[in-house]
Backbone as JSON Lines, residues from 0, in Angstrom:
{"i":0,"aa":"M","n":[-8.13,10.81,-6.02],"ca":[-7.37,11.51,-5.0],"c":[-6.49,12.54,-5.7]}
{"i":1,"aa":"D","n":[-6.39,13.7,-5.09],"ca":[-5.44,14.7,-5.59],"c":[-4.05,14.09,-5.51]}
{"i":2,"aa":"D","n":[-3.15,14.69,-6.22],"ca":[-1.77,14.23,-6.15],"c":[-0.9,15.37,-5.66]}
{"i":3,"aa":"P","n":[-1.08,15.72,-4.38],"ca":[-0.32,16.85,-3.86],"c":[1.18,16.58,-3.86]}
{"i":4,"aa":"E","n":[1.92,17.62,-4.06],"ca":[3.38,17.53,-4.03],"c":[3.83,17.71,-2.58]}
{"i":5,"aa":"H","n":[4.46,16.71,-2.06],"ca":[5.06,16.79,-0.73],"c":[6.54,17.08,-0.95]}
{"i":6,"aa":"E","n":[7.21,17.48,0.08],"ca":[8.65,17.73,-0.09],"c":[9.4,16.45,-0.4]}
{"i":7,"aa":"H","n":[8.76,15.31,-0.23],"ca":[9.4,14.02,-0.48],"c":[8.7,13.26,-1.61]}
{"i":8,"aa":"G","n":[8.03,13.98,-2.53],"ca":[7.43,13.34,-3.7],"c":[5.92,13.42,-3.69]}
{"i":9,"aa":"T","n":[5.32,12.88,-4.75],"ca":[3.87,12.93,-4.89],"c":[3.24,11.63,-4.4]}
{"i":10,"aa":"C","n":[1.93,11.7,-4.19],"ca":[1.19,10.51,-3.79],"c":[1.25,9.44,-4.88]}
{"i":11,"aa":"Q","n":[1.16,9.87,-6.12],"ca":[1.22,8.92,-7.23],"c":[2.53,8.14,-7.19]}
{"i":12,"aa":"E","n":[3.62,8.83,-6.96],"ca":[4.92,8.16,-6.89],"c":[4.94,7.14,-5.74]}
{"i":13,"aa":"A","n":[4.4,7.54,-4.6],"ca":[4.4,6.64,-3.44],"c":[3.52,5.43,-3.7]}
{"i":14,"aa":"L","n":[2.33,5.65,-4.25],"ca":[1.41,4.54,-4.47],"c":[1.88,3.61,-5.58]}
{"i":15,"aa":"E","n":[2.61,4.13,-6.55],"ca":[3.16,3.26,-7.6],"c":[4.18,2.27,-7.03]}
{"i":16,"aa":"E","n":[4.81,2.63,-5.95],"ca":[5.82,1.77,-5.33],"c":[5.26,0.98,-4.13]}
{"i":17,"aa":"L","n":[3.97,1.15,-3.84],"ca":[3.4,0.57,-2.63],"c":[3.56,-0.95,-2.56]}
{"i":18,"aa":"Y","n":[3.28,-1.64,-3.67],"ca":[3.35,-3.11,-3.63],"c":[4.79,-3.6,-3.49]}
{"i":19,"aa":"T","n":[5.72,-2.93,-4.15],"ca":[7.11,-3.34,-3.98],"c":[7.59,-2.98,-2.57]}
{"i":20,"aa":"F","n":[7.04,-1.92,-2.0],"ca":[7.34,-1.56,-0.61],"c":[6.84,-2.67,0.32]}
{"i":21,"aa":"L","n":[5.59,-3.09,0.12],"ca":[5.01,-4.15,0.95],"c":[5.75,-5.47,0.79]}
{"i":22,"aa":"D","n":[6.26,-5.71,-0.41],"ca":[6.99,-6.95,-0.68],"c":[8.43,-6.9,-0.2]}
{"i":23,"aa":"G","n":[8.89,-5.71,0.26],"ca":[10.27,-5.57,0.71],"c":[11.27,-5.62,-0.42]}
{"i":24,"aa":"E","n":[10.86,-5.18,-1.61],"ca":[11.71,-5.29,-2.79],"c":[12.32,-3.96,-3.22]}
{"i":25,"aa":"L","n":[12.35,-2.99,-2.34],"ca":[12.93,-1.68,-2.66],"c":[14.3,-1.55,-2.02]}
{"i":26,"aa":"T","n":[15.08,-0.65,-2.58],"ca":[16.36,-0.34,-1.95],"c":[16.07,0.35,-0.62]}
{"i":27,"aa":"V","n":[17.04,0.39,0.24],"ca":[16.88,1.04,1.54],"c":[16.5,2.5,1.35]}
{"i":28,"aa":"E","n":[17.11,3.15,0.38],"ca":[16.84,4.57,0.12],"c":[15.38,4.79,-0.33]}
{"i":29,"aa":"K","n":[14.92,3.98,-1.28],"ca":[13.54,4.12,-1.76],"c":[12.55,3.76,-0.65]}
{"i":30,"aa":"R","n":[12.88,2.75,0.12],"ca":[12.01,2.34,1.23],"c":[11.84,3.49,2.22]}
{"i":31,"aa":"E","n":[12.93,4.15,2.56],"ca":[12.88,5.28,3.48],"c":[12.08,6.43,2.88]}
{"i":32,"aa":"H","n":[12.24,6.65,1.59],"ca":[11.5,7.71,0.9],"c":[9.98,7.46,1.01]}
{"i":33,"aa":"I","n":[9.56,6.23,0.76],"ca":[8.15,5.88,0.85],"c":[7.68,5.98,2.31]}
{"i":34,"aa":"R","n":[8.49,5.49,3.24],"ca":[8.11,5.53,4.65],"c":[7.88,6.97,5.11]}
{"i":35,"aa":"V","n":[8.75,7.88,4.71],"ca":[8.61,9.29,5.07],"c":[7.31,9.85,4.48]}
{"i":36,"aa":"H","n":[7.04,9.48,3.24],"ca":[5.8,9.94,2.61],"c":[4.58,9.43,3.38]}
{"i":37,"aa":"L","n":[4.59,8.14,3.72],"ca":[3.46,7.57,4.45],"c":[3.28,8.22,5.82]}
{"i":38,"aa":"D","n":[4.38,8.56,6.46],"ca":[4.3,9.23,7.77],"c":[3.67,10.61,7.67]}
{"i":39,"aa":"D","n":[3.78,11.23,6.49],"ca":[3.32,12.6,6.3],"c":[1.98,12.71,5.56]}
{"i":40,"aa":"C","n":[1.48,11.61,5.0],"ca":[0.32,11.68,4.12],"c":[-0.74,10.67,4.56]}
{"i":41,"aa":"N","n":[-1.76,11.15,5.26],"ca":[-2.79,10.25,5.76],"c":[-3.52,9.47,4.68]}
{"i":42,"aa":"P","n":[-3.91,10.06,3.53],"ca":[-4.58,9.27,2.51],"c":[-3.73,8.09,2.01]}
{"i":43,"aa":"C","n":[-2.46,8.33,1.81],"ca":[-1.57,7.24,1.37],"c":[-1.37,6.22,2.48]}
{"i":44,"aa":"L","n":[-1.27,6.68,3.71],"ca":[-1.12,5.76,4.84],"c":[-2.35,4.87,4.97]}
{"i":45,"aa":"E","n":[-3.53,5.44,4.77],"ca":[-4.76,4.64,4.82],"c":[-4.76,3.59,3.72]}
{"i":46,"aa":"H","n":[-4.3,3.95,2.54],"ca":[-4.21,3.0,1.44],"c":[-3.21,1.89,1.79]}
{"i":47,"aa":"Y","n":[-2.08,2.28,2.34],"ca":[-1.08,1.3,2.78],"c":[-1.67,0.36,3.82]}
{"i":48,"aa":"D","n":[-2.34,0.92,4.83],"ca":[-2.93,0.1,5.9],"c":[-3.92,-0.92,5.34]}
{"i":49,"aa":"F","n":[-4.75,-0.46,4.4],"ca":[-5.72,-1.37,3.78],"c":[-5.01,-2.52,3.07]}
{"i":50,"aa":"E","n":[-4.05,-2.19,2.24],"ca":[-3.33,-3.22,1.47],"c":[-2.58,-4.18,2.39]}
{"i":51,"aa":"A","n":[-1.96,-3.65,3.43],"ca":[-1.22,-4.5,4.38],"c":[-2.18,-5.45,5.1]}
{"i":52,"aa":"E","n":[-3.32,-4.92,5.54],"ca":[-4.31,-5.75,6.24],"c":[-4.89,-6.79,5.29]}
{"i":53,"aa":"L","n":[-5.16,-6.41,4.06],"ca":[-5.68,-7.35,3.07],"c":[-4.71,-8.51,2.86]}
{"i":54,"aa":"R","n":[-3.44,-8.22,2.79],"ca":[-2.44,-9.28,2.63],"c":[-2.44,-10.23,3.82]}
{"i":55,"aa":"I","n":[-2.62,-9.7,5.01],"ca":[-2.66,-10.54,6.21],"c":[-3.86,-11.46,6.16]}
{"i":56,"aa":"V","n":[-5.02,-10.91,5.82],"ca":[-6.25,-11.7,5.75],"c":[-6.12,-12.8,4.69]}
{"i":57,"aa":"I","n":[-5.63,-12.44,3.51],"ca":[-5.47,-13.43,2.45],"c":[-4.49,-14.51,2.88]}
{"i":58,"aa":"S","n":[-3.41,-14.11,3.51],"ca":[-2.41,-15.07,3.96],"c":[-3.0,-16.06,4.96]}
{"i":59,"aa":"K","n":[-3.8,-15.57,5.87],"ca":[-4.41,-16.44,6.89],"c":[-5.46,-17.37,6.28]}
{"i":60,"aa":"K","n":[-6.2,-16.86,5.3],"ca":[-7.28,-17.64,4.71],"c":[-6.78,-18.64,3.67]}
{"i":61,"aa":"C","n":[-5.6,-18.46,3.17],"ca":[-5.09,-19.31,2.09],"c":[-4.07,-20.32,2.6]}
{"i":62,"aa":"R","n":[-4.29,-20.84,3.75],"ca":[-3.33,-21.79,4.32],"c":[-3.84,-23.22,4.31]}
{"i":63,"aa":"E","n":[-4.83,-23.47,3.48],"ca":[-5.34,-24.83,3.4],"c":[-4.27,-25.74,2.81]}
{"i":64,"aa":"A","n":[-4.24,-26.96,3.29],"ca":[-3.28,-27.92,2.78],"c":[-3.72,-28.39,1.39]}
{"i":65,"aa":"V","n":[-2.76,-28.57,0.52],"ca":[-3.04,-29.07,-0.81],"c":[-3.13,-30.59,-0.73]}
{"i":66,"aa":"P","n":[-4.22,-31.16,-1.24],"ca":[-4.36,-32.62,-1.19],"c":[-3.22,-33.31,-1.94]}
{"i":67,"aa":"Q","n":[-2.76,-34.41,-1.39],"ca":[-1.65,-35.15,-2.0],"c":[-1.98,-35.55,-3.43]}
{"i":68,"aa":"E","n":[-3.23,-35.9,-3.69],"ca":[-3.65,-36.29,-5.04],"c":[-3.4,-35.16,-6.05]}
{"i":69,"aa":"L","n":[-3.68,-33.94,-5.65],"ca":[-3.44,-32.79,-6.53],"c":[-1.94,-32.57,-6.73]}
{"i":70,"aa":"K","n":[-1.16,-32.7,-5.65],"ca":[0.28,-32.56,-5.77],"c":[0.84,-33.58,-6.77]}
{"i":71,"aa":"D","n":[0.37,-34.83,-6.66],"ca":[0.84,-35.89,-7.56],"c":[0.46,-35.6,-9.0]}
{"i":72,"aa":"K","n":[-0.75,-35.09,-9.21],"ca":[-1.22,-34.76,-10.56],"c":[-0.35,-33.66,-11.17]}
{"i":73,"aa":"I","n":[-0.04,-32.65,-10.38],"ca":[0.81,-31.55,-10.86],"c":[2.21,-32.06,-11.17]}
{"i":74,"aa":"L","n":[2.75,-32.88,-10.3],"ca":[4.09,-33.43,-10.52],"c":[4.14,-34.26,-11.8]}
{"i":75,"aa":"R","n":[3.1,-35.07,-12.04],"ca":[3.06,-35.87,-13.29],"c":[3.0,-34.95,-14.5]}
{"i":76,"aa":"A","n":[2.19,-33.9,-14.42],"ca":[2.05,-32.97,-15.54],"c":[3.39,-32.28,-15.82]}
{"i":77,"aa":"L","n":[4.11,-31.92,-14.78],"ca":[5.42,-31.29,-14.96],"c":[6.43,-32.26,-15.57]}
{"i":78,"aa":"E","n":[6.38,-33.48,-15.12],"ca":[7.31,-34.48,-15.65],"c":[7.05,-34.75,-17.13]}
{"i":79,"aa":"E","n":[5.77,-34.71,-17.54],"ca":[5.4,-34.93,-18.93],"c":[5.77,-33.75,-19.81]}
{"i":80,"aa":"A","n":[5.84,-32.58,-19.24],"ca":[6.12,-31.37,-20.04],"c":[7.55,-31.23,-20.39]}
């Protein structure tokens, strides 16, 4: 992808912060900066949409209960360490 200069930064800058943006780990100012970029840049917005949707799918698919036997095994290993 080209890295066009927008008045609010480059695509590379926005995409480098995408995961911390999705995790909610940015300052309010940086979050707003990325949000403005996404509102103005369809390629970056599409990338954001994909990553956000992927996280939702993974979250829904990874909700299996951990067997008690495995929990006990991990707890014993931690206690021994």
